[in-house]
C-alpha positions, -999 to +999 in steps of 0.1 A: +840+519+194+842+482+199+804+479+195+806+498+162+834+475+149+815+444+161+784+456+143+804+463+112+819+428+114+785+412+118+771+431+088+800+421+066+797+384+076+760+385+068+768+399+034+789+368+028+824+380+034+847+356+053+864+364+086+897+366+068+883+392+044+868+413+071+901+411+091+921+422+061+898+452+055+899+464+091+937+460+093+940+480+061+918+507+077+942+509+106+926+488+133+947+466+157+948+431+144+948+415+179+916+433+189+899+424+156+909+387+160+895+387+196+862+400+182+861+375+153+869+345+176+835+346+192+816+349+159+806+320+137+820+317+102+794+324+075+794+309+040+793+331+010+759+329-008+761+310-040+758+331-071+729+321-093+732+326-130+697+334-139+689+345-175+664+373-178+630+361-191+632+388-218+665+375-231+651+340-234+621+353-253+643+374-276+665+344-284+634+322-292+620+349-315+653+353-333+656+315-338+620+314-352+627+344-375+660+329-388+643+295-393+614+311-412+638+331-434+659+300-443+627+281-451+614+308-474+648+312-490+654+275-497+618+265-504+615+285-536+623+261-565+613+285-592+638+310-603+626+346-602+609+362-632+640+382-639+659+350-648+632+342-674+634+377-688+672+374-693+666+340-710+640+355-733+662+383-743+689+359-753+667+340-777+677+350-812+650+367-833+641+350-866+618+378-877+608+413-868+578+401-849+585+378-820+570+344-820+568+342-782+554+361-753+566+363-717+544+369-687+566+383-659+539+378-633+539+340-638+573+335-654+557+316-683+571+318-719+546+311-745+557+303-781+534+309-811 
């Protein structure tokens, strides 16, 4: 049984657990603390491996694509200096009529109002 416990301790230390953590786990499982301390005394303390915060490559690519898309949308939205054709149509409809036949024409494709 001592060999099994020693193997368990070595495995846990290789995983990065401290001697204190391994001791607490074994005592909680019902093992004698003096026997565990005797086994741990002869083993070197191991350091926990540092956790690396690595972003997934896909997440980085997705963020870049989103930033480019948002930038493009803002550029298109703010670049247009001409009001849409619907605005011109509303303006034309508000011009009072002097006669039955209108003296102007409106091209919705270009947004140009031409007066006769």
